[in-house]
MARDREN-832770 format. One line per 2 residues: number of its first residue (from 0); their letters; for each residue x, y, z of C-alpha. Coordinates in nm, 3 decimals, padded with zeros to 5 digits. Example, Ala and Ser with C-alpha at 12.3 -4.5 7.8 and 13.67 -1.06 7.14 Angstrom:
2
0	AS	01.230 -00.450 00.780  01.367 -00.106 00.714 .
END
This chain:
175
0	XX	02.106 00.195 03.460  02.024 -00.143 03.303 .
2	XX	01.665 -00.083 03.323  01.709 00.258 03.152 .
4	XX	01.868 00.129 02.866  01.693 -00.181 02.810 .
6	XX	01.327 -00.031 02.807  01.377 00.206 02.513 .
8	XX	01.557 -00.071 02.325  01.234 -00.310 02.381 .
10	XX	00.969 -00.020 02.293  01.157 00.026 01.982 .
12	XX	01.171 -00.357 01.918  00.804 -00.358 01.929 .
14	XX	00.754 -00.086 01.735  00.936 -00.160 01.448 .
16	XX	00.750 -00.536 01.453  00.414 -00.335 01.443 .
18	XX	00.526 -00.131 01.151  00.618 -00.384 00.932 .
20	XX	00.254 -00.559 01.059  00.000 -00.534 00.755 .
22	XX	-00.255 -00.263 00.836  -00.533 -00.497 00.693 .
24	XX	-00.611 -00.844 00.837  -00.358 -01.017 00.667 .
26	XX	-00.417 -01.286 00.956  -00.752 -01.378 00.735 .
28	XX	-00.560 -01.562 00.465  -00.706 -01.768 00.175 .
30	XX	-00.410 -01.987 -00.015  -00.514 -01.905 -00.399 .
32	XX	-00.396 -01.785 -00.691  -00.474 -01.374 -00.784 .
34	XX	-00.743 -01.365 -01.020  -00.784 -01.193 -01.297 .
36	XX	-00.796 -00.844 -01.184  -00.547 -00.667 -01.446 .
38	XX	-00.727 -00.463 -01.714  -00.546 -00.321 -01.963 .
40	XX	-00.704 00.017 -01.947  -00.723 00.233 -01.667 .
42	XX	-01.036 00.326 -01.501  -01.187 00.647 -01.533 .
44	XX	-01.213 00.910 -01.250  -00.920 00.816 -01.044 .
46	XX	-00.837 01.043 -00.725  -00.522 01.054 -00.533 .
48	XX	-00.480 00.869 -00.220  -00.460 01.212 00.031 .
50	XX	-00.791 01.325 -00.152  -00.920 00.975 -00.112 .
52	XX	-00.840 00.982 00.254  -01.063 01.268 00.345 .
54	XX	-01.416 01.109 00.161  -01.374 00.706 00.137 .
56	XX	-01.660 00.557 00.345  -01.629 00.188 00.421 .
58	XX	-01.826 -00.054 00.203  -01.811 00.254 -00.090 .
60	XX	-01.678 00.176 -00.459  -01.327 00.362 -00.488 .
62	XX	-01.063 00.427 -00.769  -00.724 00.546 -00.691 .
64	XX	-00.403 00.625 -00.869  -00.087 00.617 -00.761 .
66	XX	00.290 00.478 -00.707  00.373 00.114 -00.549 .
68	XX	00.619 00.252 -00.262  00.560 00.445 00.092 .
70	XX	00.759 00.151 00.261  01.048 -00.008 00.270 .
72	XX	00.866 -00.355 00.176  00.552 -00.170 -00.047 .
74	XX	00.496 -00.534 -00.171  00.422 -00.840 00.045 .
76	XX	00.628 -01.157 -00.076  00.342 -01.402 00.108 .
78	XX	00.004 -01.184 00.087  -00.182 -01.022 -00.229 .
80	XX	-00.113 -00.646 -00.025  00.038 -00.354 -00.162 .
82	XX	00.084 00.011 -00.024  00.021 00.253 -00.274 .
84	XX	00.152 00.634 -00.245  00.003 00.958 -00.354 .
86	XX	00.184 01.073 -00.652  00.087 01.400 -00.592 .
88	XX	00.163 01.469 -00.235  00.475 01.292 -00.167 .
90	XX	00.783 01.228 -00.376  00.954 00.898 -00.438 .
92	XX	01.351 00.955 -00.415  01.396 00.876 -00.776 .
94	XX	01.181 01.158 -00.860  01.448 01.398 -00.671 .
96	XX	01.746 01.511 -00.893  02.078 01.372 -00.756 .
98	XX	01.924 01.125 -00.533  02.105 00.815 -00.508 .
100	XX	01.908 00.645 -00.257  01.911 00.257 -00.320 .
102	XX	01.529 00.202 -00.206  01.336 00.499 -00.323 .
104	XX	01.022 00.348 -00.282  01.001 00.410 00.076 .
106	XX	01.005 00.769 00.043  01.321 00.844 00.302 .
108	XX	01.327 01.228 00.218  00.960 01.288 00.328 .
110	XX	00.800 01.327 00.680  00.650 00.979 00.828 .
112	XX	00.334 01.162 00.905  00.284 01.297 00.531 .
114	XX	00.384 00.944 00.442  00.109 00.807 00.651 .
116	XX	-00.157 01.084 00.505  -00.027 00.979 00.135 .
118	XX	-00.061 00.586 00.141  -00.336 00.344 00.114 .
120	XX	-00.327 -00.073 00.134  -00.450 -00.221 -00.148 .
122	XX	-00.532 -00.602 -00.065  -00.699 -00.886 -00.316 .
124	XX	-00.925 -01.101 -00.164  -01.103 -01.435 -00.215 .
126	XX	-01.493 -01.480 -00.289  -01.493 -01.532 00.016 .
128	XX	-01.342 -01.219 00.155  -01.024 -01.358 00.293 .
130	XX	-00.692 -01.216 00.152  -00.535 -01.433 -00.075 .
132	XX	-00.152 -01.601 -00.003  -00.005 -01.475 -00.317 .
134	XX	00.186 -01.172 -00.412  00.083 -00.887 -00.658 .
136	XX	00.483 -00.866 -00.759  00.510 -00.943 -01.141 .
138	XX	00.142 -00.947 -01.192  00.146 -00.740 -01.539 .
140	XX	00.502 -00.603 -01.431  00.379 -00.470 -01.099 .
142	XX	00.686 -00.392 -00.858  00.816 -00.143 -00.649 .
144	XX	00.723 00.241 -00.810  00.487 00.106 -01.039 .
146	XX	00.240 00.384 -01.161  -00.114 00.209 -01.075 .
148	XX	-00.514 00.295 -01.099  -00.680 00.048 -00.881 .
150	XX	-01.049 00.044 -00.858  -01.226 -00.174 -00.583 .
152	XX	-01.403 -00.145 -00.241  -01.288 00.058 00.064 .
154	XX	-01.248 -00.202 00.342  -01.494 -00.195 00.634 .
156	XX	-01.195 -00.184 00.832  -01.089 00.124 00.659 .
158	XX	-01.025 00.409 00.924  -00.933 00.814 00.872 .
160	XX	-00.574 00.643 01.015  -00.590 00.372 00.764 .
162	XX	-00.735 00.367 00.396  -00.764 -00.023 00.287 .
164	XX	-00.891 -00.092 -00.031  -01.023 -00.435 -00.169 .
166	XX	-00.902 -00.443 -00.538  -01.134 -00.548 -00.821 .
168	XX	-00.927 -00.415 -01.084  -00.585 -00.328 -01.106 .
170	XX	-00.410 -00.118 -01.456  -00.057 -00.127 -01.438 .
172	XX	00.041 00.167 -01.612  00.324 00.175 -01.895 .
174	X	00.647 00.377 -01.843 .
END
């Protein structure tokens, strides 16, 4: 009987560990400061993440519009990585009248499959192609639920299941 209970608990623990792993090659990190990627003007032609996921091809340029969120921790504290959510297809808890969620950026009121289909991983790499070991938190006021327009290139590791964008510019929209 004990083995029957241990197996599901072990599987759950492994699944939780894997959920917190970055979708990109965070193991390929480089120590360094974030380059000057902030832009005062939003790049033109931005599309939502859900639309981008249906047409993005590795190596192609892309410009996305969205909101920082989609996970409990959408901003890495150890690498230049964030999760960008599509505001048109999913709703963060702060946009639901009467919702008093303490972590509205995790989109806990949405279906997990819908969250996955509506989010992208944004990362900043150095000149050698390694993800920088420096958080994006605070850059231009960037935090959970910040509205962003990001321009960059679809990463070679992107798949239908995970859109990864190497950011060249980030525009933080002011509330």
